[in-house]
N, C-alpha and C positions, 0 to 999 in steps of 0.2 A: 275848476269842477271836474268831479269825478262821474262818470257814466257806467251803470251796471247792465250787463247782459247777463241773464240767471237762467241756467237749464239744470232741472233737478231730477236726479234718479233716486229711488227708494230701493234698499237693501235690507235684507233680515240677518240679524247677528245672533249666535246662540253662545250663552255663556256655561250652560251645562245640559246635557241630554243624556237620555238612557245608554249606557253603555252595553251594544250588543255585541256578541262573539261570533264569528263565523265557526260553526262545527263542520259543515260540508258545504262547497268544495273548501279546499284549503289552498292559500291564505284567505280566499274569499271568493264569491261567485257572481258578482256584479261583471255587466259588459265593460270590457277594456277598450278605449278607442285609440289611446296613444301610448307610445313607449319611447323612451329616450335614454340615451348612456353618455357618460362622460366619466373619465378616469376608470376607478374600480367598480363604478354603480350603475346599476340600472334603476330607472322608475317606469311606472306604468300607471296610467289615469284612465278614470271612466265613469261610469254613472253613479249617481248620489254622492259626488264629491269623493270617489275612491281613489285613493292613493296608496300603492306598494312600492317597497324599495328592497333592493337586496345588493349585496356585494356580489359582483358576477363570477368571482373566484369560488363562491358558495352557493349553496343549493338552497338555503332558506330565505323565502321572502317574508317581510314583515310589513302589516298595515300601519299606515301613518294616520293617527286621530287628527281631525280638523273639524273646524265649527262651520265650515263652508256648507252651502246647501245648493248646488247645481250639478248639473251633468257636465263634467269636462270633456270637451271634444279633442283638445289639441294642447301640445305643450312645445316649448322651446328651451334648451338646456343651455346655459352659457359656460357653467361650469358645474362641479358637484354641490355647490351652495346655492348658485343663483340659477333658479329655473321661473319661468313665466308661463301661465296657463290660460286658456280662454274656453268658453263654453256657452250654455244656454242662456237666454236673457241678457246677453251683452256683458257678462261677468267676465272679468279679467284679474286675476291674482298673482301675486309675486312673492316668492320667499328669497331670502338672502343666507338662510342657515340649513340649508338641505331638506327643507320641508317641516322643520319643527314650529314655524309661525308662517303665517300667510298675510298678506296686506292687500286690500283692495285697490284696484287701479281704476282711474276715471276712464271709462270707455266712451261715454257719452251716448249709448245706444242701448235699447233693450232687445235688439234683434239677436237670435242664436249667432255665434260666432264658431266658425268651423276650423280655421287653421290660423297659425300664427308663426311669423317669421322674421327674424333680425338678420340685417347686414352687418351692423357693428352692435356694440353693447348698447348703444342709445338710439339706435336707428332702426325702427322696425315696422313691421306691417300686419293686418291683420284682415281676414275676410269672412263674409258669413251670407245669411239670408238676404232676400231682396236686394241682392248686388252690393252689399255692404263692402268697402274697404276703407279701412282705417289706417292711419299713419301716427307713429309716436317720433319724438325726437329726443327724448328724456328718458330712455329705457323703459317706457310703458307706464309711467305714473300718469300721464294724460295723453289723450288720443283725439285727434282730428278727422272726420269724416271727409272722405275724398269722393269726387263725382266720378262712378263707374261707368254711367251712361246705360246701366240695365238694372232690372229688378229679378234677373235670374239668379237662383241661388249659387253663390260661389263656393267652392270646396276646398280649393288651394291657393295658395300665394307663394311666390318664390322670386327673390331678386339676386340677379348676380351681382351687381353692385349698387350703391346709392341711386342711380338713375334708371337702369335698366331692369325691369321687372315683369311678371307675368301673373294672371290669375285665371283659374279655370274652374268651370262647373257645370251645371246640368245642359243637356241638349246641345253639346259639343261647343260650349261657349269657352272661347280662349280670348283673354284681354291682355293687351301688350302697352306698356308705357316705357317712354324713352326720357321723361324728365322727372322721374322720381314720385311718379303718382299724380302729377298735377292734371295730366290729361290721359285718357285710355282710348285705345282703338281696337276695334274688333280684327281677330286674325283668322282667317278662313281654315279651317282644317277639314280632312276627309272623313268626318265622323259626325253622326248627330246623337251618338251615344254621351252620356253623361261622363265629364273627364273630372275625376277625384282625387288625383294625386301628380303634382309636377315637381321636378327636381332637375338640378343640373350637376354634372360632375367637374365641369370646367367651362371656361367662358363659351365655348362653342358646341358643347355635346350636353344635351337634354333628353328628358323622358317623361312622358305623360301617361298614366294608366287610369283604365275607367270601365265603365259599364260593358257588357257583351265582350269581355275578353279584349278590350282595346289597349294596345300599346303603340304609341307615337315617340318618334325620335326625330330630333334635329341634330345636326352636325354643322350648322352656320351660325349659332348663336340664337336661334328661334326665328329665321327668317322663313325657312321652310320647314314642314313637318312629314314625315312619311310614316306609313302604318305598317307595323313589324306583324309578322305571323306567328301566332303562339298555338293555333290548333285547339283553341280554348274558347269557349263563349260564356264563361263564369265571370261575374262581375269583378273586378280587379281594384282593390282598394288603396294598397300601398305599394312604395317601389323604393329600392335602395340598392347601392352599388358599393361593393368593396374596393374595386379599382376600375381602369377603363373597361376591363372584359368582364369580369365577374360581377353579376347582378341577381336581385331576388325581386319577385312581385308576389302578393298574397291576396286573397279574396274570400269569397263567398265558400262555403262547403270545406272549408280546411285547405283550401288551394294555396299550394306554394310552387312557384315556378322557378327555375335557375336557368341563367344563361351564363355560358364561359366564352362568348364571342362577341360582347357589346349588344346584345340583343337579336341577333339575326337568326337564333335558334334558341329554342327553349325546352327545358325538360321539367317534367312534373315531380315533384319530390314526394314520394309515398310514406304518407303518415296515416295511421287509424285515428285520424282526427276529421270531425265533421262540422266543427264550430265554424263560424265565420270569422275571418281575419281581418281586421281593419288597419293594422299599422304594421310595417316590418322596417327595422332599423339597423345598421350595421357600426361597427366601431373596432378597429383593428381587426382581430380575426374572430370576433363576435358577431353573431346576428340574432337579433331577438324579435319574434313578432307577438301579437295579442289579439284577443277578439271576444266574442260570446262566452258567457259562462265562466269568466275570468282566466280563459286558457292564456297559457304562455307557451311559445314554442321557441326553442333557442338551439343555437349551435355555438361551439367554442372552437371549431376546426374550419373556419372559413365556408361553412356550409356543406362539407363533405357528408355529415351526418347530423340530424336533427333530433333533440329530444323534446317532450313536452310534458307540461305541468298540468294536470287537471285530474280532479277525483270523480265520483260517480256522479254522473249528469242526468240520472232519470229524475223524472217528476215524483216527488214523494206526496202522495195523496193524504196520508195520515200520520201523525207522530204521537207516541205514547210512552210513559215512563211509569214503571212500576213503583219506583222508589227513587232517591236522589242520584243513584249510580247507573241502573239498569234502564235502558231506553231501546225503543225500535221504531223506525220508520219503514213503512210500506208504500209501494207505488207502481208505477206503470212497468209493463213488460216483466212482471213476476218479480221485481227486485225487492229485497229485504235488507234494511241495515241494522246492526245491533252494536250497541256500545255497553260496555261494563264499567266505565269510568267518567259518568256523568257526561257524556258527549265529546269528550276530548279525543278520542279515536273511535272509529266505527270500522266493523267489517261487514262486507257486502256479499250477499247470497242472491243465487237465482231460483227462486222457488218454482217458478214456471216461464217459459220464453215467450209467450204470447197474451198471456192474461193479465190484464191490469189488476193489481191489489188496491181496494179501495177503503179498508177499514181495519183497524186491529183493536183488541180490548183484552184485559186480564181482569179475571176474578180474584187474585192474589198474586204473590209474587212468582207462584210456579204455574198456573193454569191461564191459557190464554187461548185465543181464536184470531185468525185472520179471515177476511171475507173479501171476494171479489168478484169480477165479471164471471159470466156463464156458469153460475152456481158454485163458484171455487169457495171451499172452506178448508183451512188447515188448523190443527189443533195441537197444542203443546202441553205437557203436564212437569216438564222439567225446565222452566223459565227460558224457554226458547232454544235449549240446546239442541232439540231435535222437533221436528213437526209431522204430524200424519195428516195424510190426505183424507177428509171426510166430505168431499165435495157432494153436491146434489145434481143430478143431471137436469138441467134447465138451460134455456137461453137467456134467462133472466139474470141480470146484474145485481149483487148485492151491494148496496151503497153504505150501509152502516150496520155494525155489529155492537150488541151492548150486553154485558153480563148484568143480569137481575140478581142472582145469587151464584152460588159456586156451581149450580147445576142448572139453572134456568137463564136462557139466551134468547135475545131477541133480534132479528135480522129484518131491516127493511130494504127495498130496492126499486127495480124499474116496474113499470106497469101497476102500481098500487101494492107490490108485493109487501106482505107481513108475514113471516113465519116465526114460530116460537118452539123452543125445546125445553122441555123439563126434566131431561136425563142426559145432559152435558153433551148434546149434540148428535146421541144415537138415533133419536127420532125428531121429526119436525111437523108441527102442524100449522097448516096455513091459517091464516085469520083473514076475515073479511074487513078490507079497508073500506068498501064502498067508494073506490076512486081507481081510475087506471093511471092517474098522474103519477111521475116518477117520485117516489119518497127518498130523502135525502139524510136525514139525522134523526135520532132518538134522544129523548132526556126522562130519565126516570125519577120522579118527584117523591116517590115513595114505594112501598112494595106492592101497591095496587094501581097507582096514578101514573101513568106514563104519557108522554106528548110525541108525537111523529109529524114532522114536517116535510113539505116536497115542492115540486114545481107547481106553477099558477096559483100560488097563495093557498096550498093545502095545508091545513092544520087540523090535526087529529089528536083525540084524546081518548083514554080509556080509564075507568075508575074500578073496573073489576079484574086487574091483572091480564088485561088484553083479550077476554072472551067478546067483548062488545066495543067498538070504534065509533066515534061520531065526530062530524065535523065541529070546530069552535069557532065562533066568529064568523063575521063577513069581512075578509081581508082582500086587499088589492091583488089582483092576479099577477104578481111578481114571484119568480122563483125564490124559494125560501132554502137556506143551505145550512144554518147552525142554529142551535138553542142552547140555553144556559140559564140558570136562576141565580140570583143573589142570595135569597132565602127562600123560605117556603111561599111566600106571597107574591115576590116580585121577580119577573123572568123577563128575558130579552132574545130576540130573534133578529138575523139579520140574512139580507138575500142579494138579489141582483139589483141593478140600478140605484144603488145606495139605500136599500130598503132596511129601515130598523123599526122594529114592532115591540111593544112593550106591555106587560100585564102587571097590575098592582093588586089583584084579588085571587092569586093562586093559578090564573090561567083560565078563568070562567070567561073572562072579556079581555080583549087585547086592542090598542090602539097605535096608529102608526105615528111615530116621531118625525116632525119635519127637519130635515138637513139640507145642506146644500152640496151634498154628495153624490155623485152620479156613477161612480164606479160599482162594480160587483163587489160585495163583501160576502167573503166566504167563510169565515170562523169567528165566533165570538167566545172569549172565556172570561168569567166572573173572577176576579182578584179577591175580593172582599165583600161585604154587605152593600157596599156604595159604589166600587170601582169594577170596571169591565174594559178590555181591549178588543177590539175588531180589527181584523186584518183582511185585506182582500186584493184586489186587482193592482197589477203594477207596484206591489210593495206598500199599498196604502194601509198605514195603521193610525186608528183613531182612539181616543183613550177618555173615559169618563169617571169623575169622582162623584157624581151626585146622582146616580141611578139614570142617566143618560139625558139629564134636562140640559146639559151643556156639553160639548165634545172638543177635544183639542187633538190636532193633528200631530204626531210625532214625527221628529225628523226622519225623513227617508233613509233606510239603511240598505235598501235593495228596491232595483226595479223589477224582480221577479214576483209573479202573483204569489200569494200566500194563501194555503188551501187549510191548514191545520195549525191548532194550537193546543197545548197540554201544560199543566202547571202542576210541577212535581212537589212532593212534600215538603222540601226547604224552599218553596216559593219561587223557583227558577221557572221562567215562562219558556216553553220551547216552541218554535214555529217550523214548518215545512212547506215546501212548495216547488215551483219550476226549478228547471235545470239543477236538480239535486239540493236544492238550498234547505239547509238546516242550521238555524240560529238559535241563540239562547241571550236571556237577559235576566237581571235579578228584577222582579215584580215590583219591589219597592222603589226602584229608580223612577218610574212612570210619573210617581206622584210629584217629583221636584223638577219634572221636564217642562219647559216652557212651551207656551202655544207657539207652533209653527204657522205662520202666516202665508199662504201662497201670494207669490208677487203680483201686484195688479199695477194698473196704469196710475195710481195715486200719485199726486203730486203735492209737495210742500208749499203752503201759502206763504210766498214772500213777496213784500212791495218794496219798492225804493223810493225814495223822495228825492229825486235829482235836481228838482229846481229849488229846494229849501236848503238842506244840508245832506252830507256823506252819511246817510242812515239808510239801513235796510231794517224792513219789519218781517218778523217771522212768527206765525201762528205757534203758540206754545202748546207741544205734545208732551209735557212732562219731561223736558230734555234736562239731563242733568250737567252736561256739557257743552258748549259750542265752540269750535275752534276754528281758526283761519290759518291755513297753510299757504306756502309759497308752492309754485308748480314743481320745483325740486324735492318737495317734502319737508321744507323747514317750518316749524311751527312759528307764527307770525302773532297770533294773538290767541288768548284763551279766556272764556267767559263762563261764569257759574251762574245760570240765570235764576230770578225769582220765580220760583213755579207757582206764586199766587196771581201771578198776572196772565191774563188770556193771550197778550200779544208782546213780543219781545222786541225792542229796538236796539240795533246794534251799532255803534258808532265807528265808522271806517276812516275818519278823518286823520288819524295818525298812521295811516298806510301810505307812503309817500309816492312810493315808486309804482308807475303804471304797469300794467301785464296783467297775467292771468293767476288767479288764486283759487283755493278750494276752501269751501265752507263745510264744515261737518258738524251735525247736530245729532247728540246721541242721547238715547235713553236705554232702558233695561233691555230692550229687544230689538229696538230699530237703530239703525245707522242711515240718516238721510245725508246725502251729500250733494254739493251744487258747485257748479263753475262759475266763478265771478270774473269777469274781464272789466279791467280798469283802464280808461284811456285819457 
């Protein structure tokens, strides 16, 4: 008789998705959490399944496209072809072809995993939140959970050999095992700061770095740990050594420290970098580090000198293209970016040092204006080749500027400010908005009808070109950030806390759409008379093809908040936001993008009949294929189910050998996996 113990995990798979291009920073701007080196290649991994790769003898990094969808926290490289990664929601993936394809591994947990380490190609460990420690004996295909004896988050794991290992984490937690992870004991160390990374450079000498500038060292295999003095209180996230004397640690605010005497003294590497650095690794004479905003720091001379790879990191508040080739982005601290080739390359200018630039608009290809804080206005009549300062003396911020015609311009801003010029900015007339709420965006429906939206549910309309303004509808008191129209009758507004508001009568009345989103939604752009995309907090992108009745979440491309969107004449969508982010995608690609479902605790419904026959029953979710694999990845059984049936019965009586097997049930968008143990 066969007995079945079944554990289910649900994962989301993508077969196609919108192809986004990183225009700034290059090669991309997501946070990078880990980096690994082998042979002639370096790989770095980060948020939104970001993977980049380069030949360490060359300068160019390339993005590796993949269909995974999770934040990658850690990696272990066996060789230039074989790499295993782990991250949030218990995800573990492995490649055997240098990153061209990735296969999911069975972790058995949905807890975030923070670090992964292998003693041999088959024997490895992983640690994460709630004290999770996992072990694999088959190269990562299947993992079992070990009893760590703690629920404190564990940040790093290291094994000197198959028996002797360590795991460390928050609150100065250090665990030790002498039996390959079967049992763990607490090891007292002289700190209560979080311990974030542990390494050994030989059987006796090991290091731990952590919060508050902590560096610990052992010279007796981990029996005792002493605290090293760094003169630094910055959180230290990563550590590596080139040899027994020369080592490096990295941490917050661009910190890199170097030692040439085994850690007994440290000097700070001076770089004009303030990004947080989360990992640093060495290989031969190469040292690489990575961190926020996609930054890469590297040395090819054993750390004698460092270079860094990063582009402009200023927050860009508004992006605007006058045609398919010429575009602009304006942002904080007076920074402006200009492209003349569709965003492939950008030139950066400092318009002013201390004032934020909030908005830009053009009347035609030549005439444009920029608006910002403290009454700042710049004007160009030569396509942005030069700009004239026509600022107004005021403490109020200008949040949005819009050309109504070549000579007529409208500005809205803080404290209910509305100003209009009818002579290309030579003079400005202040209009009565009847509100002191901040006003954030403008939409001109026609030559006389304009809408202005702002904080606390403010929605104003004029039907006489701005002479008189009146509030429209009774709206929730949520801040409203962006407005656009599908056609003359149908419009849409987005705002904070997932607010989406819609009109179907030209803006006379507005109603709130009910969604499950709670994030701030900063920008909406209609693509055609039925479709629109909304972008917002932490890179959230949602898309509708039916005027907002249903929304689908697009596969995350960045964890940076998106504040602005612009559709060029050739239907390329440009977005801009935090940490210098500027990206583009063909708007047509959204229509074929599948719905992304946020991972939940959903379980596949499986029932087994252990008293009657070797059958399992699974609820049919339109599965196209069900496969049974051995634990080493060999396909044992493949079934094409009859999708007319609500319940599917699978006979496993022909699987003779007891052991652990993997069931995979596949449909168009989901991969349901389960572990089956046969006794």
